DRENNU-893388 format. One record per residue: residue in three letters; z, y, x of N, C-alpha, C in turn. Coordinates in Angstrom, 2 decimals. Atoms other than C-alpha are relative to their C-alpha. Layout:
! DRENNU-893388
R residu     n_Z     n_Y     n_X    ca_Z    ca_Y    ca_X     c_Z     c_Y     c_X
R    ALA       Z       Y       X       Z       Y       X       Z       Y       X
...
! end
This chain:
! DRENNU-893388
R residu     n_Z     n_Y     n_X    ca_Z    ca_Y    ca_X     c_Z     c_Y     c_X
R    UNK    0.51   -0.82   -1.07  163.59   36.17  114.59    0.44   -0.61    1.33
R    UNK   -0.28    0.50   -1.33  163.41   35.03  118.16    0.70    1.10    0.81
R    UNK   -0.74   -0.98   -0.81  165.89   36.73  120.50   -0.84    0.49    1.17
R    UNK    0.63   -0.54   -1.20  164.62   39.00  123.24    0.42   -0.88    1.18
R    UNK   -0.35    0.89   -1.13  164.45   36.83  126.40    1.09    0.57    0.91
R    UNK   -1.02   -0.60   -0.86  166.70   39.30  128.24    1.41   -0.21   -0.54
R    UNK   -1.33    0.18    0.58  169.58   38.64  125.81    0.74   -1.13    0.71
R    UNK   -0.63    1.13   -0.69  170.29   35.27  127.45    0.52    0.43    1.38
R    UNK   -0.40   -0.50   -1.32  170.42   36.98  130.86    1.23    0.91   -0.12
R    UNK   -1.12   -0.93    0.19  172.80   39.66  129.55    1.32   -0.71   -0.28
R    UNK   -1.24    0.69    0.38  175.29   37.13  128.15    0.42   -1.08    1.00
R    UNK   -0.31    1.03   -1.00  175.18   34.71  131.13    1.32    0.21    0.75
R    UNK   -1.26   -0.17   -0.73  178.16   36.32  132.95    1.25   -0.41   -0.79
R    UNK   -1.14    0.37    0.84  180.43   35.43  130.01    0.16   -1.52    0.00
R    UNK   -0.19    1.45    0.00  182.01   31.99  129.73   -0.76   -0.64   -1.16
R    UNK    0.81    0.75    0.97  180.30   29.30  127.68    0.47    0.22   -1.44
R    UNK   -0.53   -0.19    1.36  182.60   29.80  124.67   -0.43    1.33   -0.60
R    UNK    0.42   -1.33    0.47  181.79   33.52  124.40   -1.51    0.01   -0.24
R    UNK    1.45    0.08    0.20  178.07   32.82  124.83   -0.33   -0.73   -1.30
R    UNK    0.25    0.81    1.21  178.13   30.15  122.11    0.38    0.79   -1.25
R    UNK   -0.47   -0.79    1.13  180.14   32.35  119.75   -0.97    1.14   -0.30
R    UNK    0.94   -1.11    0.17  177.76   35.26  120.31   -1.27   -0.48   -0.71
R    UNK    1.23    0.52    0.61  174.72   33.15  119.44    0.24   -0.49   -1.43
R    UNK   -0.33    0.42    1.37  176.47   31.70  116.37    0.09    1.21   -0.93
R    UNK   -0.10   -1.22    0.81  177.30   35.20  115.10   -1.38    0.63   -0.18
R    UNK    1.37   -0.52    0.08  173.75   36.33  115.90   -0.79   -0.76   -1.07
R    UNK    0.72    0.81    0.99  172.30   33.45  113.88    0.51    0.27   -1.41
R    UNK   -0.61   -0.30    1.30  174.72   34.19  111.03   -0.62    1.26   -0.60
R    UNK    0.55   -1.27    0.48  173.44   37.77  110.76   -1.51   -0.12   -0.26
R    UNK    1.47    0.03    0.14  169.73   37.07  111.31   -0.45   -0.93   -1.12
R    UNK    0.34    0.86    1.14  169.73   34.26  108.73    0.35    0.69   -1.31
R    UNK   -0.43   -0.70    1.22  171.59   36.40  106.18   -0.91    1.18   -0.31
R    UNK    0.86   -1.18    0.17  169.45   39.53  106.71   -1.20   -0.15    0.95
R    UNK    1.11    0.31   -0.91  166.19   38.20  108.22   -0.92    1.18    0.30
R    UNK    0.87   -1.16   -0.24  164.43   41.58  107.95    0.64    1.02    0.95
R    UNK   -0.68   -0.93   -0.90  166.94   43.24  110.30   -0.54   -0.10    1.42
R    UNK    0.31   -0.06   -1.42  165.98   44.35  113.78    1.29   -0.20    0.78
R    UNK   -1.13    0.21   -0.90  168.25   43.43  116.67   -0.14    1.01    1.13
R    UNK    0.03   -1.05   -1.01  169.07   46.36  118.96    1.05   -0.33    1.06
R    UNK   -0.88    0.52   -1.06  170.57   45.30  122.32    0.26    1.06    1.06
R    UNK   -0.41   -0.89   -1.09  172.53   47.41  124.80    0.77   -0.83    1.00
R    UNK   -0.72    0.64   -1.08  173.58   45.92  128.13    0.81    1.12    0.66
R    UNK   -0.79   -1.17   -0.38  176.33   48.50  128.59    0.94   -0.26    1.17
R    UNK   -0.96    0.00   -1.10  178.87   49.31  131.27    1.13   -1.00   -0.24
R    UNK   -1.18    0.83    0.24  181.81   47.53  129.61   -0.20   -1.16   -0.97
R    UNK    0.24    1.08    0.96  180.19   45.18  127.08   -1.49   -0.11   -0.30
R    UNK    1.33    0.13    0.59  176.97   43.76  125.74    0.21    0.28   -1.48
R    UNK   -0.11   -0.35    1.42  176.49   45.29  122.30   -1.33   -0.27   -0.69
R    UNK    1.20    0.36    0.75  174.04   44.07  119.68    0.16    0.55   -1.41
R    UNK   -0.04   -0.58    1.34  173.38   46.15  116.56   -1.09   -0.58   -0.87
R    UNK    0.99    0.51    0.96  171.53   45.08  113.43   -0.32    1.11   -0.99
R    UNK    0.49   -1.13    0.78  169.43   47.61  111.57   -1.34   -0.34   -0.62
R    UNK    1.30    0.22    0.61  166.52   47.58  109.16   -1.05    0.96    0.55
R    UNK    0.94   -0.86   -0.74  164.96   50.28  111.35    0.21   -0.29    1.49
R    UNK   -0.21    0.15   -1.45  164.79   50.63  115.12    0.97    1.05    0.52
R    UNK   -0.94   -1.07   -0.36  167.54   53.27  115.10    1.43   -0.44   -0.22
R    UNK   -1.42    0.32    0.10  171.26   52.86  115.74    0.63    0.63   -1.24
R    UNK   -0.61   -0.69    1.14  172.06   55.38  113.00   -0.17   -0.77   -1.31
R    UNK    0.23    0.81    1.20  170.70   52.88  110.44    0.65   -1.37    0.08
R    UNK   -0.60    1.33   -0.18  172.65   49.89  111.80    1.13   -0.22   -1.01
R    UNK   -1.04    0.34    0.97  174.90   48.11  109.33    1.12   -0.83    0.62
R    UNK   -1.05    0.75   -0.67  176.78   45.76  111.67   -0.37   -0.21    1.47
R    UNK    0.23    0.20   -1.42  177.14   44.85  115.33    0.92   -1.08    0.56
R    UNK   -0.79    0.96   -0.76  178.48   42.35  117.83    0.23    0.64    1.37
R    UNK   -0.30   -0.50   -1.35  180.22   43.37  121.07    0.73   -1.09    0.77
R    UNK   -0.57    1.08   -0.80  181.01   40.85  123.81    1.01    0.54    1.00
R    UNK   -1.03   -0.28   -0.99  184.20   41.00  125.85    0.38   -1.32    0.66
R    UNK   -0.27    1.23   -0.76  185.63   38.49  128.32    0.80   -1.04   -0.79
R    UNK   -0.85    0.95    0.73  188.14   36.93  125.88   -0.35   -0.18   -1.47
R    UNK    0.34    0.07    1.43  186.59   37.55  122.46   -1.30    0.76   -0.25
R    UNK    1.16   -0.77    0.45  183.69   39.00  120.52    0.46    0.83   -1.19
R    UNK   -0.27   -0.82    1.18  184.06   41.92  118.13   -1.19   -0.09   -0.95
R    UNK    1.02   -0.08    1.04  182.15   41.70  114.88    0.34    1.25   -0.78
R    UNK   -0.34   -1.28    0.59  181.92   45.20  113.52   -1.00    0.51   -1.01
R    UNK    0.82   -0.70    0.99  180.56   47.40  110.79   -0.11    1.45    0.42
R    UNK    0.22   -1.36   -0.50  179.01   50.69  111.83    0.55    1.07   -0.94
R    UNK   -0.61   -0.91    0.97  180.25   52.36  108.65    1.11   -0.74   -0.75
R    UNK   -1.05    0.84    0.57  183.18   50.03  108.10    1.06    0.76   -0.76
R    UNK   -1.01   -0.80    0.71  185.51   52.83  107.00   -0.44    0.30   -1.43
R    UNK    0.51   -0.29    1.33  183.26   53.29  103.96   -0.11   -1.24   -0.89
R    UNK    0.08    1.22    0.80  183.34   49.66  102.83    1.12   -0.04   -1.03
R    UNK   -1.01    0.13    1.06  185.14   49.06   99.54    0.37   -1.45   -0.23
R    UNK   -0.21    1.43    0.21  184.80   45.27   99.41    0.54   -0.61    1.29
R    UNK   -0.55    0.44   -1.28  187.12   44.60  102.35    1.11   -1.03   -0.21
R    UNK   -0.99    1.07    0.14  188.83   41.28  101.73    0.51   -0.45    1.36
R    UNK   -0.41    0.29   -1.37  189.07   40.94  105.52    0.53    1.30    0.59
R    UNK   -0.57   -1.20   -0.60  191.35   43.39  107.34   -0.80    0.37    1.25
R    UNK    0.78   -0.50   -1.12  189.22   45.46  109.70    0.86    0.90    0.88
R    UNK   -0.73   -0.83   -0.96  190.57   47.17  112.82   -0.85    1.19    0.42
R    UNK    0.68   -1.18   -0.49  189.71   50.60  114.14    0.60    1.24   -0.62
R    UNK   -0.60   -1.26    0.46  190.98   54.15  113.87   -0.98    1.15    0.04
R    UNK    1.00   -1.05   -0.08  187.77   56.07  114.38   -0.47    0.44   -1.37
R    UNK    0.50   -0.56    1.25  185.88   57.98  111.74   -0.77   -1.02   -0.84
R    UNK    0.87    0.91    0.76  183.47   55.16  110.78    0.11   -1.47    0.37
R    UNK    0.13    1.39   -0.44  183.41   51.98  112.87    1.29   -0.79   -0.20
R    UNK   -1.10    0.94    0.16  185.63   49.02  111.99   -0.48   -1.37    0.47
R    UNK    0.39    1.31   -0.54  185.70   45.50  113.45    1.12   -1.01   -0.18
R    UNK   -1.00    1.06   -0.15  187.47   42.17  113.66   -0.26   -0.69    1.33
R    UNK    0.14    0.79   -1.21  188.13   40.19  116.82   -0.28   -1.43   -0.42
R    UNK    0.37    1.37    0.33  186.50   36.77  116.70    0.17   -0.84    1.26
R    UNK   -0.20    0.89   -1.16  187.63   33.96  119.00   -0.76   -1.30   -0.15
R    UNK    0.80    1.21    0.23  185.75   31.06  117.38   -0.69    0.11   -1.35
R    UNK    0.82   -0.11    1.21  183.09   30.63  114.72    0.62   -0.77   -1.17
R    UNK   -0.60    0.81    1.07  185.06   28.00  112.77    0.98    0.83   -0.84
R    UNK   -0.98   -0.80    0.76  187.79   30.51  111.81   -0.57    1.34   -0.49
R    UNK    0.66   -1.24    0.45  185.32   33.38  111.22   -0.15   -0.05   -1.52
R    UNK    0.02    0.03    1.48  185.64   34.32  107.49   -1.40    0.26   -0.57
R    UNK    1.42   -0.15    0.31  181.95   33.75  106.72   -0.29    0.54   -1.40
R    UNK    0.32   -0.40    1.37  181.94   34.09  102.94    0.43    1.44   -0.28
R    UNK   -0.48   -1.37    0.19  184.03   37.28  102.92   -0.89    0.99    0.77
R    UNK    0.83   -0.87   -0.83  181.97   38.79  105.75   -1.40    0.15   -0.58
R    UNK    1.33   -0.10    0.64  178.70   37.99  103.92    0.00    1.12   -1.04
R    UNK   -0.10   -1.05    1.03  179.83   40.18  101.01    0.09    1.38    0.63
R    UNK   -0.17   -1.27   -0.68  180.84   42.93  103.39   -1.31    0.44    0.67
R    UNK    1.29   -0.34   -0.61  177.49   42.75  105.22   -0.94    0.56   -1.06
R    UNK    0.91   -0.50    1.04  175.58   43.15  101.95    0.39    1.40   -0.46
R    UNK   -0.42   -1.35    0.35  177.69   46.18  101.06   -0.39    0.98    1.11
R    UNK    0.36   -0.86   -1.13  177.09   47.60  104.56   -1.51    0.28    0.01
R    UNK    1.46   -0.20    0.10  173.32   47.08  104.13   -0.30    1.03   -1.08
R    UNK    0.21   -0.96    1.09  173.48   48.96  100.82    0.37    1.42    0.40
R    UNK   -0.41   -1.32   -0.48  175.36   51.85  102.42   -1.09    0.57    0.91
R    UNK    1.05   -0.43   -0.93  172.71   52.02  105.16   -1.26    0.41   -0.77
R    UNK    1.18   -0.30    0.80  169.90   51.95  102.58    0.16    1.29   -0.81
R    UNK   -0.25   -1.25    0.74  171.51   54.75  100.56   -0.15    1.22    0.90
R    UNK    0.10   -1.12   -0.95  171.60   56.92  103.67   -1.44    0.22    0.45
R    UNK    1.40   -0.10   -0.39  167.93   56.18  104.45   -0.81   -0.86   -0.97
R    UNK    0.72    0.73    1.05  165.84   55.20  101.42   -1.18   -0.82    0.52
R    UNK    1.12    0.76   -0.56  162.99   53.98  103.64    0.40   -1.42    0.38
R    UNK   -0.46    1.32   -0.40  165.14   51.00  104.61   -0.07   -1.01   -1.14
R    UNK    0.08    0.89    1.16  164.82   49.59  101.10   -1.25   -0.87    0.08
R    UNK    1.26    0.75   -0.10  161.27   48.50  101.87    0.14   -1.12    1.02
R    UNK   -0.09    1.20   -0.84  160.92   45.05  103.41   -0.56    0.23    1.40
R    UNK    0.47   -0.02   -1.38  160.62   44.86  107.19   -0.54   -1.39    0.29
R    UNK    0.61    1.31   -0.16  158.16   42.00  107.65   -0.11   -0.46    1.45
R    UNK    0.11    0.37   -1.41  158.20   42.07  111.43    1.26    0.43    0.77
R    UNK   -1.22   -0.37   -0.73  161.80   42.21  112.67   -0.17   -0.27    1.50
R    UNK    0.13    0.09   -1.46  162.16   42.70  116.43    1.38   -0.08    0.64
R    UNK   -1.19    0.02   -0.85  164.75   42.00  119.09   -0.33    0.91    1.18
R    UNK    0.39   -1.08   -0.92  164.69   45.15  121.24    1.15    0.35    0.95
R    UNK   -0.98   -0.48   -0.97  166.53   46.02  124.46   -0.08    1.52   -0.01
R    UNK   -0.05   -1.46    0.12  167.62   49.63  123.98    0.34    0.67    1.33
R    UNK   -0.33   -0.55   -1.32  169.22   50.25  127.39    0.72   -1.04    0.83
R    UNK   -0.67    0.86   -0.96  170.56   48.55  130.49    0.74    0.91    0.96
R    UNK   -0.79   -0.79   -0.95  173.41   50.10  132.47   -0.08   -0.63    1.37
R    UNK    0.05    0.49   -1.38  173.14   49.83  136.23    1.34   -0.60    0.40
R    UNK   -1.35    0.40   -0.39  176.90   49.57  136.74    0.64   -0.80   -1.12
R    UNK   -0.65    0.85    1.00  178.90   46.86  134.97    1.48   -0.18    0.34
R    UNK   -1.42    0.29   -0.14  182.63   46.40  134.44    0.32   -1.14   -0.96
R    UNK   -0.23    1.17    0.83  182.85   42.87  133.05   -0.21   -1.25    0.83
R    UNK    0.11    1.23   -0.81  182.57   39.20  134.10   -1.25    0.01    0.88
R    UNK    1.14    0.12   -0.93  180.30   38.50  137.09   -0.67   -1.34   -0.16
! end
């Protein structure tokens, strides 16, 4: 799937390393789950990108969030994952994440297994997601006027 043209604009304020890492993680997800839609939020404190087999956040199985020094790779229902060979951070009811500083040290094989489990959890919650999405989209969901992050 081709990224929404605005995504490049949203990540431009971040340094080159964060931009590169973001695109590497994006490619990792979209190659692994090519039928997933990409839902983009240009938020107040971070750019957030969710991946869902629908166009709804509630169906998202994982996400990326950009910060000035790192990128979070998260699972929207990470607290429900059972195949967690990678220690996930977070104290909330559902969301869990890991901080990623470079793609080389990103635990790709372990995360692949966790993504597939997260997709299954999402599909169990919404049976319509089981059907193939033949036209995945990269969609800007919202843009915050005010930003608190790199200029």
